[in-house]
N, C-alpha and C positions, 0 to 999 in steps of 0.2 A: 509758260513756265518751262524753264530748262530742266531736264532730268539729269542730275549728275551721273548716274550709271550710264545713260545712253551717250553723253558727251566724253565721258571715259572710255568707253568702248570705241567710240568714233576715233579718239586721240590714238589708242593703242592700235588700232586697223591702219591709220594713216602712217604711224611710225613704222609699224611692220612692212607694209607695202613699199614705203619709201627704201628701207634698209634691203628688203629682198631684192628690189631692183638694182640697188648699188651692188649687191653681191653678184648678180648675174652680170652686171656692167663690168666689174672688176674681173671676173673669170673670163668674159669675152675679151677684155683687153689683153689678159696673159696669153689666151689661146691664139689670138691673131697677132698680135704685135710684140709679144714679150715685155710689155708694161705692166708695172705693178702698182697697186694702189694701197697706199700706206697711211697709218696714223688716223687720228679722229677726223682729221680734216680731209681725208681721202686724196692725199697728195699724190701726184703721178712721179713714179720713179722707173727709168729705163734701165733694163737689166742686160747685160751682155750674155751672150751664149746662143746656142741653137734654139730656133723657134720650135714649137710643139707641131709636129708633122701631122698632115691631114691624110687620113685613109679613106674612111667612108663619108665624113662630113657630118656625121650625127652629132658629134660633140658640139661644132659650131652651130649647127641648126638648132640645138636644144638652147644653147646660150643665147642665140639671137631671138628666139621666140620663148620668153620665159613661161614656165606653165607651173604657177602655184596657186594654192587656195587657202585662204585664211577663214577657219571656222570658229564661231563662238558658241561654247558649250556651258551655260551657266556663267561661271565667272572664269572660265578656262579658255584659252585661245590654242587653236590647234592650227599648225601651219604644215601643210602638205605639199611638197615640191617634187616634180618629176625631174629626176636627173639621169644622165647616161652613165652606165656602169664604168665606162674606162676613166671618168673623170677622178675616181678615188685612186686608180692605179698610177696616175700621172705623179701623184704626191710620193709614190713609194719607190720611183726609180732609184737605182744605185748611184746613178751619176746625173745630176740636173735635177735635183727636187724642184719642181715648179711652184709649190705653194699654192695650187690653184683652188683647192678644196678647203682643207682645215683652217689654214691661215686666213682665208677671205671670209668663209662663213663664221667662224667664231670670232675673228677680229672685228668684223663690222657688227655682228650682233652684240658683242660684249662692249666694245668701245662706243657705239653710237646708239643703238636701240635701248640697250640696258640702261644707259645713263639719262637719255631722254625721258624713259619710262619712270625712272625714279626721281628725277629733279625737274623736269620742264612740264609736267602736267599742270601745275599751278599756273605758270605763265601762260600756257595754251588756253587754259580755261578763262583766264582774264582777257586775253585777246579776243576769244569767241564771244564772250559775253559784251565786251565792249563794241564789236563789230555789229552784233545784233541790235545793241542799243542805239548805234549810229544809224543803222538801217531804218530802225522804227522812227527815229526823230526825222530823218530825211524824208520818209514817205509822209509823214504827218505835216511837214512844212510845205510840200509840194500839193 
C-alpha cells in the first residue's frame, strides 16, 4: 500500500533538491564564466562584461560544494542553505549588478519548484504507481 503522505513528501523533497542544485549550478556559472541561466527551461545566456573577481576563493568553494539541508516538520518543509556573505553584496554593486543571488534563487524557485509542486504532483504520482505496478508484474513473471 502506498501512503499518499509519504509519496507527496518524497516528491516535494525531490523537487526541492533538484532546484536547489540548479540554483547552485546557476550561481556557479555566473561566478566562474559570466554565464546566466534564465527562464523555466534554464536556458544559458552569455553576458558581456567583467567576470566576478576571485579574492579568497570562498565564494567559488561554497558554490562548488553545495551545503543545504531539507527538513520535514509535520506538513512543513524547511530548507537551510549555507551561503557566503559576499554573495549578497555582489547583487548590490553600483555598476555591474550580477544577479547572482535574488534573481537565481527566486527565479528558479518560483518558475520551476512552485509550478512543479502545484501542477505536476498528480503526474508524478501516476508515474510512481505505474512504475511500481510494472515492477511487481515483472517480478511475478520471472
